[in-house]
PyMOL commands that place a pseudoatom at each C-alpha (Angstrom):
pseudoatom trace, name=CA, resn=MET, resi=1, chain=A, elem=C, hetatm=0, pos=[27.585, -10.964, 2.797]
pseudoatom trace, name=CA, resn=SER, resi=2, chain=A, elem=C, hetatm=0, pos=[29.685, -11.857, 5.960]
pseudoatom trace, name=CA, resn=MET, resi=3, chain=A, elem=C, hetatm=0, pos=[28.057, -13.519, 8.888]
pseudoatom trace, name=CA, resn=PHE, resi=4, chain=A, elem=C, hetatm=0, pos=[28.352, -11.875, 12.141]
pseudoatom trace, name=CA, resn=ASN, resi=5, chain=A, elem=C, hetatm=0, pos=[28.904, -13.797, 15.414]
pseudoatom trace, name=CA, resn=ALA, resi=6, chain=A, elem=C, hetatm=0, pos=[25.900, -14.025, 17.708]
pseudoatom trace, name=CA, resn=ASP, resi=7, chain=A, elem=C, hetatm=0, pos=[28.035, -11.540, 20.495]
pseudoatom trace, name=CA, resn=GLU, resi=8, chain=A, elem=C, hetatm=0, pos=[29.218, -8.971, 17.510]
pseudoatom trace, name=CA, resn=MET, resi=9, chain=A, elem=C, hetatm=0, pos=[25.397, -9.408, 16.064]
pseudoatom trace, name=CA, resn=LYS, resi=10, chain=A, elem=C, hetatm=0, pos=[23.708, -8.618, 19.264]
pseudoatom trace, name=CA, resn=GLY, resi=11, chain=A, elem=C, hetatm=0, pos=[26.110, -5.535, 19.805]
pseudoatom trace, name=CA, resn=LYS, resi=12, chain=A, elem=C, hetatm=0, pos=[25.047, -3.604, 16.069]
pseudoatom trace, name=CA, resn=TRP, resi=13, chain=A, elem=C, hetatm=0, pos=[21.447, -5.094, 16.365]
pseudoatom trace, name=CA, resn=LYS, resi=14, chain=A, elem=C, hetatm=0, pos=[20.753, -1.981, 18.664]
pseudoatom trace, name=CA, resn=GLN, resi=15, chain=A, elem=C, hetatm=0, pos=[21.901, 0.419, 16.195]
pseudoatom trace, name=CA, resn=GLN, resi=16, chain=A, elem=C, hetatm=0, pos=[19.970, -0.953, 13.527]
pseudoatom trace, name=CA, resn=VAL, resi=17, chain=A, elem=C, hetatm=0, pos=[16.599, -1.320, 15.126]
pseudoatom trace, name=CA, resn=GLY, resi=18, chain=A, elem=C, hetatm=0, pos=[15.528, 1.847, 13.345]
pseudoatom trace, name=CA, resn=LYS, resi=19, chain=A, elem=C, hetatm=0, pos=[16.730, 1.376, 10.370]
pseudoatom trace, name=CA, resn=ALA, resi=20, chain=A, elem=C, hetatm=0, pos=[14.512, -2.186, 10.706]
pseudoatom trace, name=CA, resn=LYS, resi=21, chain=A, elem=C, hetatm=0, pos=[11.533, -0.132, 11.708]
pseudoatom trace, name=CA, resn=LEU, resi=22, chain=A, elem=C, hetatm=0, pos=[12.052, 2.165, 8.518]
pseudoatom trace, name=CA, resn=ALA, resi=23, chain=A, elem=C, hetatm=0, pos=[11.917, -1.827, 6.926]
pseudoatom trace, name=CA, resn=TRP, resi=24, chain=A, elem=C, hetatm=0, pos=[9.193, -3.491, 8.583]
pseudoatom trace, name=CA, resn=GLY, resi=25, chain=A, elem=C, hetatm=0, pos=[7.109, -0.849, 10.497]
pseudoatom trace, name=CA, resn=ASP, resi=26, chain=A, elem=C, hetatm=0, pos=[4.548, -3.239, 11.495]
pseudoatom trace, name=CA, resn=LEU, resi=27, chain=A, elem=C, hetatm=0, pos=[6.981, -4.704, 13.637]
pseudoatom trace, name=CA, resn=THR, resi=28, chain=A, elem=C, hetatm=0, pos=[7.196, -2.995, 16.810]
pseudoatom trace, name=CA, resn=GLU, resi=29, chain=A, elem=C, hetatm=0, pos=[10.880, -1.641, 18.548]
pseudoatom trace, name=CA, resn=ASP, resi=30, chain=A, elem=C, hetatm=0, pos=[10.030, -4.253, 21.543]
pseudoatom trace, name=CA, resn=GLU, resi=31, chain=A, elem=C, hetatm=0, pos=[10.081, -6.838, 18.996]
pseudoatom trace, name=CA, resn=LEU, resi=32, chain=A, elem=C, hetatm=0, pos=[12.723, -6.415, 17.193]
pseudoatom trace, name=CA, resn=LEU, resi=33, chain=A, elem=C, hetatm=0, pos=[15.008, -6.038, 20.726]
pseudoatom trace, name=CA, resn=ALA, resi=34, chain=A, elem=C, hetatm=0, pos=[13.592, -9.053, 20.940]
pseudoatom trace, name=CA, resn=ALA, resi=35, chain=A, elem=C, hetatm=0, pos=[14.712, -10.644, 18.015]
pseudoatom trace, name=CA, resn=GLU, resi=36, chain=A, elem=C, hetatm=0, pos=[18.429, -9.445, 18.917]
pseudoatom trace, name=CA, resn=GLY, resi=37, chain=A, elem=C, hetatm=0, pos=[19.431, -9.786, 15.396]
pseudoatom trace, name=CA, resn=ARG, resi=38, chain=A, elem=C, hetatm=0, pos=[18.852, -13.496, 14.948]
pseudoatom trace, name=CA, resn=GLN, resi=39, chain=A, elem=C, hetatm=0, pos=[17.879, -13.381, 11.777]
pseudoatom trace, name=CA, resn=ASP, resi=40, chain=A, elem=C, hetatm=0, pos=[15.668, -17.194, 12.384]
pseudoatom trace, name=CA, resn=LYS, resi=41, chain=A, elem=C, hetatm=0, pos=[13.710, -14.952, 15.039]
pseudoatom trace, name=CA, resn=LEU, resi=42, chain=A, elem=C, hetatm=0, pos=[13.437, -11.734, 12.726]
pseudoatom trace, name=CA, resn=THR, resi=43, chain=A, elem=C, hetatm=0, pos=[12.510, -14.375, 9.713]
pseudoatom trace, name=CA, resn=GLY, resi=44, chain=A, elem=C, hetatm=0, pos=[10.008, -15.443, 11.491]
pseudoatom trace, name=CA, resn=LEU, resi=45, chain=A, elem=C, hetatm=0, pos=[8.635, -12.666, 13.076]
pseudoatom trace, name=CA, resn=ILE, resi=46, chain=A, elem=C, hetatm=0, pos=[8.197, -10.989, 9.223]
pseudoatom trace, name=CA, resn=GLN, resi=47, chain=A, elem=C, hetatm=0, pos=[6.487, -14.027, 8.052]
pseudoatom trace, name=CA, resn=GLU, resi=48, chain=A, elem=C, hetatm=0, pos=[3.989, -13.979, 10.715]
pseudoatom trace, name=CA, resn=ARG, resi=49, chain=A, elem=C, hetatm=0, pos=[3.190, -10.317, 10.803]
pseudoatom trace, name=CA, resn=TYR, resi=50, chain=A, elem=C, hetatm=0, pos=[3.494, -10.196, 6.785]
pseudoatom trace, name=CA, resn=ALA, resi=51, chain=A, elem=C, hetatm=0, pos=[1.810, -13.160, 5.953]
pseudoatom trace, name=CA, resn=VAL, resi=52, chain=A, elem=C, hetatm=0, pos=[4.560, -14.228, 3.389]
pseudoatom trace, name=CA, resn=THR, resi=53, chain=A, elem=C, hetatm=0, pos=[6.106, -18.006, 3.012]
pseudoatom trace, name=CA, resn=ARG, resi=54, chain=A, elem=C, hetatm=0, pos=[9.474, -18.231, 5.013]
pseudoatom trace, name=CA, resn=GLU, resi=55, chain=A, elem=C, hetatm=0, pos=[11.070, -17.979, 1.600]
pseudoatom trace, name=CA, resn=GLU, resi=56, chain=A, elem=C, hetatm=0, pos=[10.168, -14.384, 1.257]
pseudoatom trace, name=CA, resn=ALA, resi=57, chain=A, elem=C, hetatm=0, pos=[11.240, -13.719, 4.923]
pseudoatom trace, name=CA, resn=GLU, resi=58, chain=A, elem=C, hetatm=0, pos=[14.561, -15.181, 4.693]
pseudoatom trace, name=CA, resn=LYS, resi=59, chain=A, elem=C, hetatm=0, pos=[14.831, -12.526, 1.136]
pseudoatom trace, name=CA, resn=GLN, resi=60, chain=A, elem=C, hetatm=0, pos=[14.162, -9.969, 3.024]
pseudoatom trace, name=CA, resn=VAL, resi=61, chain=A, elem=C, hetatm=0, pos=[16.221, -10.481, 6.167]
pseudoatom trace, name=CA, resn=LYS, resi=62, chain=A, elem=C, hetatm=0, pos=[18.999, -11.217, 3.865]
pseudoatom trace, name=CA, resn=GLU, resi=63, chain=A, elem=C, hetatm=0, pos=[18.436, -8.248, 1.711]
pseudoatom trace, name=CA, resn=PHE, resi=64, chain=A, elem=C, hetatm=0, pos=[18.642, -5.963, 4.567]
pseudoatom trace, name=CA, resn=PHE, resi=65, chain=A, elem=C, hetatm=0, pos=[21.578, -7.308, 6.453]
pseudoatom trace, name=CA, resn=GLY, resi=66, chain=A, elem=C, hetatm=0, pos=[23.793, -7.100, 3.632]
pseudoatom trace, name=CA, resn=LYS, resi=67, chain=A, elem=C, hetatm=0, pos=[22.649, -3.271, 2.891]
pseudoatom trace, name=CA, resn=ASN, resi=68, chain=A, elem=C, hetatm=0, pos=[23.386, -2.651, 6.754]
for i in range(1, 68): cmd.bond("trace and resi %d" % i, "trace and resi %d" % (i + 1))
show_as sticks, trace
zoom trace
């Protein structure tokens, strides 16, 4: 998986929010936009909302960015 720099990720993230909403329907669009595509923020949101371990949330985020 290639890593994007922060500016590239922010720009691409707005395009990916719809896909992220499908992946994690319990997160609001506002929460996803506020995450700005930052994996650490998104991991924290998923961990909190879905009551999963940090490791599981990180796995989900890595899989999402690997596909998109």
